[in-house]
C-alpha positions in Angstrom: -55.7 -8.1 -42.7 -52.4 -7.7 -40.9 -50.7 -10.3 -43.1 -51.8 -8.6 -46.3 -50.5 -5.3 -45.1 -47.2 -6.8 -44.0 -46.8 -8.6 -47.4 -47.5 -5.4 -49.2 -44.8 -3.6 -47.2 -42.3 -6.3 -47.9 -43.2 -6.2 -51.6 -42.4 -2.5 -51.7 -38.7 -2.8 -50.9 -37.8 -1.4 -54.3 -40.1 1.5 -53.7 -38.3 2.2 -50.5 -35.0 2.3 -52.2 -36.4 4.5 -54.9 -37.7 7.1 -52.4 -34.5 7.0 -50.3 -32.4 7.5 -53.4 -34.5 10.5 -54.6 -34.4 12.1 -51.2 -30.7 11.8 -50.6 -30.0 13.2 -54.1 -31.4 16.5 -52.9 -29.2 17.8 -50.1 -31.4 19.5 -47.5 -28.8 21.3 -45.4 -29.7 24.3 -43.3 -28.3 27.8 -44.2 -26.8 27.7 -40.7 -24.6 24.9 -42.0 -23.9 26.4 -45.4 -26.8 24.9 -47.3 -29.8 26.1 -49.2 -32.5 24.5 -47.0 -35.1 21.9 -47.8 -37.1 23.3 -50.7 -35.8 21.0 -53.5 -36.2 17.9 -51.3 -39.7 18.9 -50.3 -40.8 19.6 -53.9 -39.5 16.2 -54.9 -41.4 14.5 -52.0 -44.6 16.3 -52.9 -44.4 15.2 -56.5 -43.5 11.6 -55.5 -46.4 11.3 -53.0 -48.9 12.6 -55.6 -47.6 10.2 -58.2 -48.2 7.4 -55.7 -51.8 8.4 -54.8 -51.2 10.5 -51.7 -52.7 13.7 -52.8 -54.1 15.5 -49.7 -51.0 17.6 -49.1 -50.5 21.1 -47.6 -47.4 23.2 -47.2 -46.6 25.4 -44.2 -43.6 27.5 -45.3 -41.6 29.3 -42.7 -40.0 32.5 -44.2 -36.2 32.4 -44.3 -34.5 34.8 -46.7 -31.2 32.8 -46.5 -32.8 29.7 -48.0 -33.6 28.8 -51.6 -37.0 30.2 -52.5 -36.9 32.3 -49.3 -38.7 29.5 -47.3 -38.2 26.5 -45.1 -41.0 24.1 -46.1 -43.0 21.9 -43.8 -45.2 19.4 -45.6 -48.3 17.6 -44.2 -50.0 14.6 -45.8 -53.4 13.7 -44.6 -54.9 10.2 -44.8 -58.6 10.3 -43.7 -59.6 7.7 -41.1 -62.8 6.2 -39.9 -62.7 8.8 -37.1 -61.1 12.2 -37.1 -60.7 12.2 -33.3 -57.3 11.3 -31.7 -55.5 11.7 -35.0 -52.2 9.9 -35.3 -49.2 12.0 -36.5 -45.9 10.5 -37.7 -43.4 13.3 -37.7 -40.0 13.1 -39.6 -37.7 15.8 -40.7 -36.4 16.7 -44.2 -33.1 18.3 -43.3 -29.8 16.5 -43.0 -26.4 17.4 -41.6 -23.5 18.0 -43.9 -21.5 14.9 -44.9 -18.3 16.0 -43.1 -14.9 14.9 -44.3 -15.6 13.5 -47.7 -12.5 11.3 -47.7 -14.0 9.2 -44.9 -16.9 8.2 -47.2 -16.6 5.0 -49.3 -19.0 6.5 -51.9 -20.7 9.8 -52.9 -22.7 10.8 -49.8 -25.7 11.9 -51.9 -25.8 8.9 -54.2 -27.5 6.0 -52.3 -25.9 2.6 -52.8 -27.2 -0.7 -51.6 -24.9 -3.3 -50.0 -25.8 -6.8 -49.1 -22.7 -7.9 -47.2 -23.6 -6.8 -43.7 -24.3 -9.2 -40.8 -27.8 -7.6 -40.3 -28.8 -7.9 -43.9 -29.0 -5.4 -46.8 -28.4 -1.7 -46.1 -28.6 1.6 -47.9 -25.6 3.9 -47.6 -25.9 7.7 -48.0 -26.3 10.9 -46.1 -29.7 11.1 -44.5 -30.8 7.5 -45.2 -31.2 6.8 -41.5 -31.5 10.4 -40.1 -34.3 10.9 -40.8 -35.3 9.3 -44.1 -35.7 5.9 -42.5 -38.6 7.1 -40.5 -39.9 9.2 -43.3 -39.9 6.3 -45.8 -41.4 3.9 -43.3 -44.3 6.2 -42.7 -45.0 6.5 -46.4 -44.7 2.7 -46.9 -47.2 2.2 -44.2 -49.9 4.4 -45.7 -49.3 3.1 -49.2 -49.8 -0.5 -47.9 -53.1 0.5 -46.3 -54.2 2.1 -49.5 -53.2 -0.9 -51.6 -55.0 -3.4 -49.4 -58.1 -1.1 -49.1 -57.8 -0.6 -45.3 -59.0 2.7 -43.9 -57.0 3.9 -40.8 -58.9 3.7 -37.5 -58.1 7.4 -37.0 -57.0 10.1 -39.4 -53.3 9.8 -40.1 -51.1 12.9 -40.6 -47.6 12.6 -41.9 -45.5 15.6 -41.1 -42.2 16.3 -42.9 -40.5 19.1 -41.0 -37.7 21.5 -41.8 -34.8 22.5 -39.5 -34.7 19.7 -37.0 -30.9 19.5 -37.1 -30.3 23.2 -36.2 -33.0 23.9 -33.5 -36.4 23.6 -35.3 -37.0 27.4 -35.3 -38.3 27.0 -38.9 -39.8 23.6 -38.3 -41.9 22.3 -35.5 -41.1 25.4 -33.4 -42.5 27.7 -36.2 -45.6 25.5 -36.6 -46.3 25.6 -32.9 -45.8 29.4 -32.9 -48.3 29.7 -35.8 -50.8 27.6 -33.9 -50.3 29.7 -30.8 -51.1 32.8 -32.8 -54.2 31.1 -34.2 -53.0 31.1 -37.8 -53.2 27.3 -37.9 -55.4 26.8 -34.9 -56.5 23.3 -36.1 -53.1 22.0 -37.0 -52.6 20.1 -33.8 -55.3 19.1 -31.3 -55.0 18.2 -27.6 -56.2 14.7 -28.2 -53.8 14.0 -31.1 -50.9 11.4 -30.7 -47.5 11.9 -32.2 -44.9 9.3 -33.1 -41.4 10.7 -33.9 -39.3 8.0 -35.5 -36.0 9.8 -35.1 -34.2 8.0 -32.3 -34.0 4.6 -30.7 -31.8 1.6 -30.4 -30.8 -1.4 -32.6 -33.4 -3.7 -30.9 -36.2 -1.2 -31.0 -36.7 -1.7 -27.3 -36.8 1.8 -25.9 -39.6 4.4 -26.2 -38.5 7.9 -25.3 -41.3 9.6 -23.3 -39.4 12.3 -21.3 -36.4 14.6 -21.4 -34.4 16.3 -18.8 -34.7 20.0 -18.5 -31.7 21.9 -20.0 -29.8 25.0 -18.9 -26.7 26.2 -20.6 -25.0 28.9 -18.6 -22.2 31.3 -19.5 -20.6 32.7 -16.4 -18.5 35.8 -16.7 -16.5 36.9 -13.7 -15.0 40.4 -13.6 -12.2 41.4 -11.2 -9.2 43.6 -11.6 -6.1 42.7 -13.7 -2.7 42.9 -12.0 0.9 41.7 -12.3 1.3 38.1 -11.3 3.7 39.1 -8.5 1.2 41.5 -7.0 -2.1 39.8 -6.5 -2.7 42.2 -3.7 -3.2 44.9 -6.2 -5.7 43.0 -8.3 -8.8 40.8 -8.0 -8.3 37.4 -9.6 -11.3 36.7 -11.8 -10.0 33.2 -12.7 -9.7 32.2 -9.1 -13.2 33.4 -8.3 -14.6 31.8 -11.5 -12.9 28.4 -10.7 -14.4 28.5 -7.2 -17.8 29.3 -8.7 -17.6 26.4 -11.1 -16.9 24.0 -8.3 -19.5 25.4 -6.0 -22.2 25.2 -8.7 -21.2 21.7 -9.6 -21.2 20.5 -6.0 -23.9 22.7 -4.6 -26.5 22.1 -7.3 -25.7 18.3 -7.4 -26.3 18.2 -3.6 -29.5 20.2 -3.6 -31.2 18.7 -6.6 -30.2 15.1 -5.8 -33.3 13.1 -6.6 -33.0 9.9 -8.7 -35.3 8.7 -11.4 -34.7 5.2 -13.0 -36.4 6.4 -16.2 -33.3 8.3 -17.1 -29.6 7.4 -17.7 -27.9 8.7 -15.7 -30.7 8.6 -13.2 -29.8 12.0 -11.6 -29.4 15.6 -12.6 -26.0 16.7 -14.0 -24.3 20.0 -13.6 -21.1 20.0 -15.6 -18.5 22.8 -16.2 -17.6 22.4 -19.9 -16.2 25.1 -22.2 -13.5 27.5 -20.9 -12.6 30.7 -22.7 -9.0 32.1 -22.8 -8.4 34.9 -20.4 -4.8 36.4 -20.4 -2.2 35.3 -22.9 0.7 35.2 -20.4 1.4 33.4 -17.2 2.4 36.4 -15.1 -0.8 38.4 -15.3 -3.7 38.1 -12.8 -6.8 38.0 -15.1 -9.4 40.6 -14.6 -12.0 38.7 -16.6 -12.8 35.0 -16.8 -15.5 33.1 -18.7 -16.6 29.5 -18.4 -19.7 27.5 -19.4 -21.9 24.9 -17.8 -24.2 22.2 -19.3 -27.0 21.3 -16.9 -29.4 18.4 -17.5 -32.1 18.4 -14.8 -34.7 15.9 -13.8 -38.1 17.3 -14.8 -39.4 17.1 -11.2 -37.3 20.3 -10.7 -38.1 23.5 -12.5 -35.5 25.6 -14.2 -36.7 28.5 -12.1 -35.7 26.6 -8.9 -32.3 25.8 -10.3 -31.7 29.4 -11.4 -32.6 30.7 -8.0 -29.9 28.5 -6.5 -27.4 29.6 -9.1 -28.1 33.2 -8.1 -27.6 32.4 -4.4 -24.3 30.6 -5.0 -23.2 33.4 -7.3 -23.9 36.0 -4.7 -21.7 34.1 -2.1 -18.8 34.0 -4.5 -19.2 37.7 -5.4 -19.1 38.7 -1.7 -16.1 36.5 -0.8 -13.9 37.5 -3.8 -15.2 41.1 -4.4 -15.9 40.3 -8.0 -18.9 40.9 -10.3 -20.5 37.8 -11.9 -23.1 37.6 -14.7 -24.6 34.3 -15.7 -26.2 34.4 -19.2 -28.2 31.4 -20.3 -28.0 30.9 -24.1 -30.3 27.9 -23.8 -33.1 27.0 -21.4 -35.7 24.3 -22.1 -38.2 22.5 -20.0 -40.3 19.5 -21.2 -43.3 17.8 -19.8 -43.3 14.0 -20.0 -45.7 11.7 -21.8 -47.3 9.3 -19.4 -45.9 5.8 -19.6 -49.5 4.5 -19.6 -50.8 6.8 -22.4 -52.7 5.0 -25.1 -50.0 5.9 -27.7 -47.3 4.3 -25.5 -49.4 1.1 -24.9 -50.3 0.8 -28.6 -46.8 1.4 -29.7 -45.4 -1.2 -27.3 -47.9 -3.8 -28.5 -47.1 -3.1 -32.2 -43.3 -3.4 -31.4 -44.0 -6.8 -29.7 -46.0 -8.1 -32.7 -43.5 -7.0 -35.4 -40.1 -7.5 -33.7 -41.0 -9.8 -30.8 -39.3 -7.3 -28.4 -40.6 -6.1 -25.0 -40.1 -2.4 -25.1 -39.7 0.0 -22.1 -40.2 3.7 -21.7 -37.1 5.8 -21.0 -36.1 9.4 -20.5 -33.1 11.1 -22.1 -30.8 13.9 -21.3 -30.8 15.5 -24.7 -33.5 17.7 -26.1 -35.8 16.6 -29.0 -38.6 18.1 -31.1 -41.1 16.1 -28.9 -40.8 18.8 -26.2 -42.6 21.3 -28.4 -45.6 19.0 -28.5 -45.5 17.7 -24.9 -45.4 21.2 -23.5 -48.8 21.9 -25.1 -50.2 18.7 -23.6 -49.9 16.5 -26.8 -48.5 13.0 -26.0 -45.5 12.3 -28.1 -43.2 9.2 -28.3 -39.8 9.1 -29.9 -39.1 5.6 -31.3 -37.6 3.6 -34.1 -35.4 0.6 -34.6 -32.1 2.1 -35.7 -28.5 1.2 -36.5 -27.3 4.4 -34.8 -25.2 5.7 -37.7 -26.7 9.2 -37.8 -24.2 12.0 -38.6 -21.4 9.5 -39.3 -19.5 9.0 -42.6 -21.0 6.1 -44.5 -24.3 6.5 -42.7 -26.6 3.6 -43.4 -30.1 2.3 -42.9 -31.0 -1.4 -42.7 -33.7 -2.3 -45.1 -35.1 -4.6 -42.4 -35.6 -1.6 -40.2 -37.3 0.5 -42.9 -39.7 -2.3 -43.6 -40.1 -3.4 -40.0 -40.8 0.1 -38.7 -43.4 0.6 -41.5 -45.2 -2.5 -40.1 -45.2 -1.0 -36.6 -46.6 2.2 -38.0 -49.3 0.4 -40.0 -50.4 -1.4 -36.8 -50.7 1.9 -35.0 -52.7 3.3 -37.9 -55.1 0.3 -37.8 -55.4 0.0 -34.1 -53.1 -3.0 -33.9 
């Protein structure tokens, strides 16, 4: 059975190129980035899937007046399995980032071309071909191969094609989870579902992302009293107090939340001052207001609440010493539960990777945030994995055909219980 499915996937290389070409030809750029959204791309995909026998489709449209049609579409394709328990979701996203500087592209970003001259074999070049159309196309090839060979998945398979992943997911998985929370789609996700997100990985396919660090972005505004540079005694230097605060936060938080976890790289929590806003335009003025930002990536063993309490304590010390007022706004906060490294999804995925690629995979954690957090925080195990060339967001983005076909085989094994 496995050999027949694999042969069918290999025989569908032309189909993969056809789908990649049609998807890239319809730019799905968020209104936040100057685009019209994902509607044209979603409609094309719906029609393509129906034409190839995948007809159990449903749309979940998030309203967005800025987008074409006033919606940001999320599409679900269902392939019934022998059991409807522990459904397997494969979640990819429809949106892409803008092409950037066009002069850096060797070809039209929205016209997929195939090149055969690479050391790793044929590749497809075009915006979106890897991020995230590789995962999307692989998931479609897998279910088409099962249908062609007459194999019914062990569990019901759900292919989810989301909007808005590149700009925060407010109209994508975030909106879907909010709908579920409000019981408008109460059966969309279930606690015993499993979710594979083929949107990040490495060139060997050896890392399975199961956890993320918690995130806090802080904007720290210090207010003192402006004065002439020659008379600091008549002012209160907000820049001096802000600089001390940045150092105290970096050193103090690093010292207090100092655990190590080899799942992550780096294996510790990070508290980094980053952006700095201009204060006064001239050298000889004591600034009365100063603003800096920090990016904090925190091992999930610590809660954001613990970290914020320590920020407040350090802030109060600086306020008292310098006689300033400090406010710390947090434009982004996120916490994410981890998927257990021995979860059935992780074990099955590791076995499928071994069978297809001959690679021993390992679970990892990352510092960045992914859409998996939306699922993990509701108790649904999610893994982020694919074998990828890592050209996302770059000019001349490409996807290796070997990766498209190989990942489809991994997904097919997951669908059939290896």
